[in-house]
N, C-alpha and C positions, 0 to 999 in steps of 0.2 A: 504494500500500500504506500505509494509514493508520498502522499500528503502526510501520512503518519510518520514516515521516515524523516521528512523535513522537520516535522515537529520535534522528533527525538533529537535531531542534530541541534536545533535551536535550544532545547533544554540542556544539552551537553555543553554548548558554548556558554550559556548563562551560568552553569555550575562552575566551569573553569574560571570565569571572571570572579565569581564569589570566592573561590578558593585562593586566587591570587591576592585579593584584597585582604583576606584574613591571614595571610602567610606569617606576618610578623607576630601577630597575636598568638598564633598557634605555636611558633618557635619558643615564645617566652613562657608558655604553659604546657610543657610536654606531657605532664601527668594528666592534665585535663584533656589533652588531645587523645591520649591513650584510652581514657574512659569513654570519650565520645566515639572513637573508632570502634571500641568494643560494643557500644550501644548500637551503632550503625550496622555492624556485622550481625548482631543478634536480630535487629529489625529485619534485615535483608533475608536472614535465614528463616525467620518466622513467617515471611510472606510465601504462601504456597503457590508456586508457579506450575501450572498444568502443562506438562511436556507433551501430552497426547491430544491437546486441543481441549476446548471447554466442553463440559458435559452438564453443568448445572448452574443455576443462578449463584453469583458470588465468586465463581471461578475466575482466576487471573491467569491469562495466557500470553505468550509472546507474539508480537507482531513486528513488522519492520519498523525499527526506530523506537521500540519500547515494549510496553505491555498494555493489555486491555482487560477491563473488568466487566463480566457479564451482568447485565441488568434483567434480561429476559431471554428465553431460549425455547426452541422446539427441536427435539431430536427425532420426531416422527416423520417418516418419509410420506410424501403425498405424490401419487402418480396419476396422470390423466393422459388421455389421447385425443388429439385433434387432427383429423385427416390422417396423413401418414406419419405424423410426428408424435412420438411418445415423450412426454415431458415430466420430469420429476423434480420436486423441491426436496432436497435431501436433508437440509438443516437450515434453521434460521437463528441468527445470533444478534441480539441487540446489546451493544456494549459501549463503554466509554474508553477511548484511547488516551493513555497517559494522563488520566484524570481531567482531560480537557475537551476532547472531541467525541461527541456521541455519533454513533453510526449503526446501521443495520446491515448485516452480511447475510445475503440469501444465496445459499449454495445449491446449484442446480445441475441437472443433466438433461440433455436433449438427444433424441435418436430419430433418424429418418428410417422408417421401416420399409420404404419403397425403393425402387430403382430410379425414380424420377429425381430431377434436380428440383429441390424444394427450398424456398426462401422462408426463413423463420427467424425472428429477431427478439429473443429474450433480453438482449442487451439494451433494448428500449422499453423494458417493462415499466409500467406505472405502478407506484406503490402508495397506499393509503394506510394510516394506522388507526387503531382504536382510540388514540389520544387526540385525533382530529387533525393530523398533519398529512398533507399530500405532497409527494414528490413525483414529478412527471417522468423523469429519467434518472437512471443511476449515474453515479459519478464515473465519467469515462477514465479519469486519471487513476482512480482507486480500484475499479473493477477489472477482472480478468478480461483479456481479449477473447471474445467468443465468435463462433461462426455466424455469419448472416445467411450463408448459402450452403446447403447440404447436397453434395453431389453423390446421389445414390445412397446406399446403406452405410452411413457413417454416423458417429455419435460425437458429442462434445460435452464438456463439463467445465465448471468454474464457479467463481463468485461474482455476484453483482452487488455493489456497495452503494448504500444511500447515506449521505452525510447530513446531519442535522445541526441546527443553530444552537439549540439548547438541550441540556440534559433532561429537562422536564418533558421534552417531546417523546422520550422513550421510557420515562419513568412509569411504573405500573402498567406496562404495555401488555394488553390481553391478547391482541391479535393484529395481523396485518392482512391487507387485501392486495393481491398481485394481479394486474391485468396486462395481457399480452395479445397483440394483434394476431389474427388467424394466419396460418401458413398459406403461401401461394406459389404458383409455378412460374416458369419463365415467361408465360403469356399473361401474367398478372391475374390469373384466375384463382379465386379462393379455393383452397383444398380442405378446409375445415372451419371450425367455429373459433371465435375469440375465446381466450381463456380468462376466467375470472375466479381466482382461487382465494379462499379465506384460510389462513393458517393460524391456529391458536397457539399461544405461547405460555410457558410457565414464567411467573415473575415474583 
């Protein structure tokens, strides 16, 4: 997630500046420094970082540029079919990156079950939340690059990321609604129905 990585770098630079400013004070009070370092180490060790990815609310897991804390989650897969496309929402994570940036990560998989060339664009999925916020498109910078055109029996998977302005936007999140336009062929003929999915989350 590029934006999260930039945020992590900014936090690192800020930390380095603060460390430089406090250098003289730290040298004159080495015993205090040792105590503080021990405290910092204990705090770091007490923070449980999930190495296998988040599974429940409250989990902290690693992302590019730092960590994210889960505010709401759905581990239940939802699979639907529209025309020749089989579409699965594998996981939904609402989290806050580096205690500053709220986002929703929708992990998906799409499969063309036909030999036709099919155009299907989950990368343009519209999202609405039970908290009353609507985002018309995922963040192109943060989301994985997904196929727009499926040439025969191929599949694709990745994350589409929605970034929010305020943590309140995802606090006590009960569900999301995901809308995706119908698949179509090279002649622009619709091959199925629009998708309109509701995913319930634990929070």
